[in-house]
Structures are given as structure tokens and as C-alpha cells.
Residue frames relative to the residue before (quaternion, step in Angstrom):
aa qw qx qy qz dx dy dz
M 1.0000 0.0000 0.0000 0.0000 0.00 0.00 0.00
S 0.4666 -0.7030 0.4760 0.2478 3.53 -0.88 0.98
T 0.2001 -0.7768 0.5826 0.1312 3.57 -1.14 0.61
R 0.4960 0.6700 -0.4330 0.3430 3.59 1.23 0.00
P 0.5497 -0.5973 0.4489 0.3736 3.61 -1.11 0.52
V 0.4007 -0.7107 0.5338 0.2224 3.55 -1.18 0.63
S 0.3187 -0.7377 0.5682 0.1771 3.55 -0.84 1.02
K 0.5265 -0.6386 0.4648 0.3145 3.56 -1.07 0.77
E 0.6563 0.5236 -0.3039 0.4502 3.60 1.23 -0.38
E 0.5785 0.6130 -0.3739 0.3870 3.61 1.21 -0.33
F 0.2690 -0.7263 0.6096 0.1689 3.53 -1.24 0.62
F 0.1017 -0.7920 0.6015 0.0245 3.55 -1.08 0.82
T 0.3893 -0.6271 0.6033 0.3021 3.51 -1.30 0.39
A 0.6646 -0.4801 0.3675 0.4391 3.59 -1.25 0.19
D 0.6428 0.5238 -0.3288 0.4521 3.60 1.01 -0.75
E 0.6531 0.4879 -0.3114 0.4884 3.60 0.98 -0.77
F 0.6191 0.5507 -0.3276 0.4540 3.57 1.04 -0.81
W 0.6214 0.5586 -0.3294 0.4396 3.59 1.02 -0.84
E 0.7055 0.4772 -0.2541 0.4582 3.59 1.06 -0.75
L 0.5197 0.6510 -0.4202 0.3600 3.62 1.20 -0.21
P 0.4860 -0.6317 0.5016 0.3364 3.59 -1.14 0.53
E 0.6265 -0.4988 0.4180 0.4290 3.54 -1.27 0.22
S 0.5916 -0.5807 0.4268 0.3614 3.52 -1.18 0.62
P 0.4659 -0.6855 0.4751 0.2955 3.62 -0.85 0.87
E 0.6359 0.5261 -0.3220 0.4639 3.60 1.23 -0.45
G 0.4738 -0.6485 0.4560 0.3835 3.59 1.23 -0.33
G 0.5886 0.5815 -0.4281 0.3636 3.54 -1.28 -0.01
R 0.5868 -0.5802 0.4485 0.3433 3.51 -1.37 0.21
M 0.2110 -0.7573 0.6063 0.1201 3.54 -1.07 0.81
E 0.0328 -0.7582 0.6507 0.0254 3.55 -1.12 0.78
L 0.3398 -0.6897 0.5942 0.2363 3.53 -1.30 0.38
V 0.0195 -0.8070 0.5884 -0.0462 3.57 -0.60 1.17
N 0.8248 -0.1544 0.0408 0.5425 3.54 -0.43 1.29
G 0.7644 -0.4027 0.1821 0.4695 3.55 0.93 1.00
R 0.6915 0.4454 -0.2805 0.4948 3.61 1.21 -0.18
V 0.4526 -0.6842 0.5103 0.2582 3.54 -1.08 0.84
V 0.0705 -0.7692 0.6350 0.0076 3.55 -0.91 1.02
T 0.1358 -0.7919 0.5928 0.0544 3.57 -0.80 1.03
E 0.1854 -0.7765 0.5962 0.0843 3.54 -0.91 0.98
M 0.5664 -0.5892 0.4528 0.3563 3.55 -1.15 0.60
P 0.5825 -0.5321 0.4468 0.4218 3.60 -1.16 0.39
V 0.5076 -0.6741 0.4508 0.2910 3.56 -1.08 0.73
G 0.5318 -0.6279 0.4760 0.3103 3.52 -1.32 0.37
R 0.7591 -0.4198 0.2748 0.4148 3.52 -1.36 0.16
L 0.6745 0.4921 -0.3096 0.4551 3.62 0.82 -0.93
H 0.6335 0.5330 -0.3151 0.4639 3.56 0.95 -0.92
A 0.6876 0.4865 -0.2762 0.4629 3.59 0.84 -0.99
K 0.6427 0.5247 -0.3204 0.4571 3.58 1.00 -0.83
L 0.6674 0.4902 -0.3009 0.4730 3.59 0.94 -0.87
A 0.6346 0.5261 -0.3320 0.4586 3.59 0.98 -0.81
A 0.6577 0.5051 -0.3107 0.4645 3.59 0.96 -0.84
R 0.6580 0.5048 -0.3118 0.4636 3.59 0.94 -0.85
L 0.6697 0.4953 -0.2984 0.4660 3.57 0.95 -0.87
A 0.6467 0.5121 -0.3213 0.4651 3.59 0.93 -0.85
R 0.6553 0.5098 -0.3104 0.4630 3.58 0.98 -0.82
A 0.6855 0.4862 -0.2919 0.4566 3.61 0.82 -0.97
I 0.6857 0.4614 -0.2788 0.4891 3.58 0.86 -0.95
G 0.6802 0.5181 -0.2869 0.4319 3.57 0.86 -0.99
D 0.6335 0.5301 -0.3369 0.4518 3.59 0.95 -0.80
F 0.6803 0.4785 -0.2930 0.4716 3.59 0.92 -0.89
V 0.6468 0.5227 -0.3106 0.4604 3.59 0.92 -0.92
D 0.6827 0.4798 -0.2898 0.4688 3.59 0.91 -0.89
R 0.6428 0.5481 -0.3317 0.4200 3.59 0.91 -0.88
F 0.7905 0.2919 -0.1433 0.5190 3.59 0.98 -0.83
H 0.4196 -0.7384 0.4454 0.2834 3.60 1.31 0.29
L 0.2392 0.8219 -0.4780 0.1971 3.55 0.95 0.95
G 0.7404 -0.2873 0.2295 0.5627 3.58 1.20 -0.44
E 0.5908 -0.5521 0.4357 0.3953 3.56 -0.95 -0.91
T 0.2384 -0.7276 0.6267 0.1449 3.53 -1.27 0.60
H 0.0713 -0.8192 0.5690 -0.0083 3.58 -0.90 0.94
V 0.2565 -0.7061 0.6342 0.1828 3.49 -1.38 0.35
E 0.8667 -0.0669 -0.0149 0.4940 3.55 -0.75 1.19
L 0.2717 0.7459 -0.5490 0.2615 3.59 0.98 0.84
G 0.4322 -0.7095 0.4988 0.2468 3.57 -0.95 0.89
H 0.0753 -0.7765 0.6256 0.0058 3.55 -0.93 1.03
R 0.3328 -0.7174 0.5693 0.2248 3.59 -0.78 1.00
T 0.1027 -0.8358 0.5393 0.0049 3.55 -0.52 1.21
R 0.7832 0.1341 -0.0891 0.6006 3.60 1.26 -0.28
H 0.2177 -0.7478 0.6146 0.1248 3.50 -1.32 0.53
A 0.8900 0.0481 -0.0367 0.4520 3.53 -1.24 0.72
P 0.3513 -0.4745 -0.6572 0.4685 1.64 0.67 2.35
D 0.5369 -0.6565 0.4453 0.2873 3.51 -1.16 0.75
S 0.0744 -0.7357 0.6684 0.0804 3.51 -1.33 0.54
V 0.0661 -0.7574 0.6492 0.0237 3.54 -1.08 0.84
R 0.0949 -0.8067 0.5832 0.0066 3.55 -0.54 1.23
A 0.1752 -0.7765 0.6002 0.0782 3.55 -1.13 0.71
P 0.1843 -0.8054 0.5518 0.1133 3.61 0.08 1.22
D 0.6361 -0.5329 0.3865 0.4025 3.56 -1.16 0.55
V 0.7650 -0.0196 0.0410 0.6424 3.57 1.01 -0.90
S 0.0257 0.7963 -0.6043 0.0062 3.56 -1.07 0.69
Y 0.2037 -0.7265 0.6432 0.1305 3.49 -1.31 0.53
V 0.1001 -0.7677 0.6319 0.0358 3.56 -0.96 0.98
S 0.4060 -0.7366 0.4882 0.2329 3.58 -0.62 1.14
Q 0.6715 -0.5150 0.3655 0.3877 3.54 -1.25 0.57
A 0.6382 0.5444 -0.3292 0.4335 3.59 0.96 -0.83
R 0.6838 0.4799 -0.2899 0.4670 3.61 1.01 -0.72
L 0.6217 0.5729 -0.3349 0.4161 3.59 1.21 -0.42
V 0.4989 0.6741 -0.4241 0.3418 3.59 1.21 -0.42
G 0.8462 0.1256 -0.1331 0.5005 3.54 -0.78 1.11
M 0.5014 0.6580 -0.4254 0.3670 3.59 1.26 0.03
P 0.4509 -0.6814 0.4938 0.2976 3.62 -0.84 0.88
Q 0.5982 -0.6022 0.4071 0.3373 3.57 -1.20 0.56
D 0.7891 0.2081 -0.1194 0.5654 3.61 1.12 -0.51
G 0.6376 0.5112 -0.4062 0.4088 3.53 -1.27 0.35
F 0.6729 -0.4724 0.3757 0.4275 3.51 -1.34 -0.03
V 0.4643 -0.6219 0.5450 0.3174 3.54 -1.24 0.49
E 0.4265 -0.7502 0.4587 0.2119 3.55 -0.88 0.97
S 0.7491 0.2757 -0.2111 0.5641 3.60 1.16 0.44
S 0.6509 -0.4820 0.4058 0.4234 3.50 -1.34 0.06
P 0.5270 -0.5946 0.4747 0.3787 3.60 -1.15 0.39
T 0.6120 -0.5057 0.4408 0.4188 3.55 -1.29 0.24
L 0.7692 0.0543 -0.0015 0.6367 3.56 1.05 -0.93
A 0.0928 -0.7668 0.6340 0.0369 3.56 -0.87 1.02
V 0.1105 -0.7844 0.6090 0.0418 3.57 -0.89 0.97
E 0.0384 -0.7873 0.6149 -0.0215 3.55 -0.71 1.14
I 0.1957 -0.7636 0.6082 0.0934 3.54 -0.85 1.04
M 0.3690 -0.7531 0.5012 0.2132 3.56 -0.64 1.09
S 0.2761 -0.7186 0.6190 0.1559 3.51 -1.10 0.85
P 0.6999 -0.5027 0.2952 0.4127 3.60 -1.15 0.47
N 0.7469 0.4077 -0.2329 0.4708 3.63 1.01 -0.69
D 0.4418 0.6923 -0.4676 0.3269 3.62 1.22 0.03
R 0.3035 -0.7398 0.5746 0.1742 3.55 -1.08 0.80
E 0.5688 -0.6241 0.4244 0.3269 3.56 -0.99 0.90
S 0.6441 0.5303 -0.3337 0.4389 3.61 0.97 -0.79
D 0.6500 0.5028 -0.3160 0.4741 3.60 1.02 -0.75
V 0.6393 0.5183 -0.3165 0.4716 3.58 1.03 -0.82
A 0.6495 0.5146 -0.3170 0.4613 3.59 0.94 -0.86
A 0.6420 0.5138 -0.3201 0.4705 3.60 1.00 -0.78
K 0.6485 0.5144 -0.3150 0.4644 3.58 1.01 -0.80
V 0.6044 0.5437 -0.3527 0.4632 3.60 1.02 -0.76
E 0.6751 0.4864 -0.2928 0.4711 3.60 0.85 -0.95
E 0.6294 0.5376 -0.3347 0.4504 3.59 1.00 -0.77
Y 0.6405 0.5116 -0.3248 0.4717 3.59 0.96 -0.82
F 0.6815 0.4765 -0.2974 0.4691 3.60 0.88 -0.87
D 0.6215 0.5364 -0.3431 0.4565 3.60 0.98 -0.75
A 0.7021 0.4438 -0.2515 0.4969 3.60 1.14 -0.65
G 0.6834 -0.5428 0.2720 0.4053 3.61 1.25 0.05
A 0.3525 0.7356 -0.5106 0.2719 3.62 1.16 0.28
E 0.3526 -0.7221 0.5525 0.2215 3.56 -1.20 0.56
R 0.7808 0.0260 -0.0166 0.6240 3.57 1.19 -0.59
V 0.0600 -0.7439 0.6627 0.0620 3.53 -1.28 0.57
W 0.1624 -0.7697 0.6120 0.0811 3.54 -0.88 1.02
I 0.1167 -0.7459 0.6511 0.0781 3.55 -1.01 0.87
V 0.1730 -0.7963 0.5779 0.0438 3.53 -0.52 1.28
R 0.0968 -0.7865 0.6095 0.0224 3.56 -0.81 1.06
P 0.2927 -0.8072 0.4878 0.1576 3.59 -0.07 1.30
R 0.6424 0.5401 -0.3391 0.4249 3.60 0.93 -0.81
N 0.7402 0.3898 -0.2091 0.5064 3.58 0.99 -0.85
K 0.2824 -0.7620 0.5096 0.2826 3.56 1.30 -0.43
T 0.5063 0.6105 -0.4421 0.4190 3.53 0.81 1.11
I 0.1476 -0.7200 0.6618 0.1479 3.51 -1.40 0.28
T 0.1866 -0.7475 0.6276 0.1117 3.53 -0.91 0.97
V 0.1976 -0.7695 0.6015 0.0837 3.54 -0.75 1.14
H 0.1460 -0.7881 0.5967 0.0382 3.54 -0.65 1.21
R 0.1333 -0.7587 0.6346 0.0622 3.54 -1.14 0.83
P 0.6371 -0.5158 0.3791 0.4293 3.62 -1.14 0.43
G 0.7528 0.3846 -0.2874 0.4503 3.53 -1.12 0.68
G 0.6316 -0.5890 0.3186 0.3907 3.58 1.25 0.16
D 0.4775 0.6542 -0.4550 0.3701 3.60 1.24 0.00
A 0.1064 0.7846 -0.6026 0.1003 3.58 -0.84 0.98
H 0.0397 -0.7768 0.6284 0.0124 3.54 -1.13 0.74
T 0.2593 -0.7664 0.5709 0.1397 3.56 -0.91 0.94
F 0.1899 -0.7817 0.5914 0.0557 3.53 -0.86 1.13
T 0.2500 -0.7674 0.5781 0.1202 3.57 -1.11 0.79
V 0.7379 -0.4125 0.2970 0.4440 3.57 -1.32 -0.06
R 0.5967 0.5469 -0.3702 0.4559 3.61 1.22 -0.12
D 0.6907 0.5069 -0.2469 0.4527 3.58 1.28 -0.33
T 0.2355 -0.7302 0.6245 0.1462 3.51 -1.41 0.32
L 0.3392 -0.7320 0.5554 0.2016 3.57 -0.88 0.96
S 0.2564 -0.7825 0.5578 0.1038 3.56 -1.17 0.70
S 0.7384 -0.3803 0.3109 0.4621 3.57 -1.34 -0.05
T 0.6270 0.5426 -0.3368 0.4461 3.59 0.98 -0.80
D 0.6572 0.5218 -0.3070 0.4489 3.58 1.00 -0.82
A 0.7290 0.4057 -0.2228 0.5043 3.58 1.19 -0.55
A 0.4184 -0.7128 0.4503 0.3377 3.61 1.31 -0.11
F 0.3192 0.7334 -0.5298 0.2822 3.59 1.04 0.78
A 0.4921 -0.6876 0.4631 0.2656 3.57 -1.07 0.80
V 0.7435 0.3057 -0.2035 0.5589 3.61 1.23 -0.23
D 0.4951 -0.6477 0.4971 0.2971 3.55 -1.19 0.63
G 0.5765 0.6362 -0.4265 0.2845 3.54 -1.33 0.18
F 0.5608 0.5832 -0.4052 0.4257 3.61 1.20 -0.27
T 0.0577 0.7666 -0.6387 0.0335 3.54 -1.03 0.87
L 0.0106 -0.7671 0.6414 -0.0119 3.53 -1.07 0.82
A 0.1994 -0.7851 0.5803 0.0847 3.56 -0.33 1.31
L 0.3940 -0.7478 0.4826 0.2294 3.57 -0.55 1.13
E 0.5515 0.5946 -0.3923 0.4341 3.57 1.16 -0.49
D 0.6821 0.4642 -0.2784 0.4917 3.59 0.99 -0.83
L 0.6309 0.5490 -0.3376 0.4320 3.58 0.97 -0.86
F 0.7791 0.3508 -0.1780 0.4881 3.58 0.85 -0.99
A 0.3890 0.7277 -0.4873 0.2858 3.62 1.22 0.12
D 0.4637 -0.6586 0.5129 0.2969 3.56 -1.10 0.73
């Protein structure tokens, strides 16, 4: 594993990115079109929502043996130049796990990618990330907006619906193969 600092001008492949050390500044690192991007560590609200979402999604996925749920797992979403994205929470269906190594980045988009917006995130960057996930094969992308207490569920082809604290998400919203998943946004965003 390399210990040298990473220049913002350097390009990396996903394999080279995997060998880099963690950022000395902390935070999550992603590879975007071959360049390393480091994000600040998240705040308390962001972390709390990510934990609640991972628990709710993970419990359902585990109960019905649908696949795996992850927190900040790297997914290779583009090649040449490579991009590796790490959604806050992701679900990978059982079918996508076949032949996948136990370690390293996943060679495709998750079935469901969940991104929680931080106060400094720009809508244009989030929209580009949604498209990148779909281009790599995602079935659903959730954009969680803590300030508004909403989740926008994106589907391939540009279909999107924003849910509020009066709403409950279902298996269809998460691209689960079985019915029965419910996520009441009122509970998710409760203090």
C-alpha cells in the first residue's frame, strides 16, 4: 500500500485507487473519472440517518435472503477513466453477488444506491451521480434530503418521485423482489 500523498492532478485506475492509503485528513474517498475526491466526515444527522436506513434495509434484505446491504462500499461505476462511488447505503441483490469476490470494490452499481445530501452538496453534482449509478446498472437511487425531510426515489428512464414525512416507502421503491418492506419517513426523520 502506498504512503505517498495523492496529487489532485493524478489519474488512477480503480485497482490503483484500491491500493491507496486512507486520506490523512479523514473522510470518504471516491474516484471520479480517474481523480481522487475526498469528502469531509459527515455530521451527526447524516450519520444517524445512514444508520437508520442501513438497519431498515438490511433487516428486510437479511430476513428474505435478498442479497447484501452495505455502508460506503465502493462500486466501480465507470471505466477508462474509472470511477468508484461509495453510496452512504447500498443494497446488492443476490443475483449480482454471484461470482463477486469477498473483498475489493464491486464491479457494478448497486441495485439500490442511497445518497444522503450534506449541507454543501450541489444539486447538479447529485443529479450527475444519479445518472452515473443508472448508467452502471442501478435499479433505484434514493436521494435523502435531511433539511426537507424528504426522499426522492429515482427509477431508470428519468422517473422520480419525492416522498415526505406523510409517506411510506415500499418494496417497489427499493427494487426488492418481494413485497412487505415499509419505511415510514416520519419515523426515519424523527428526532
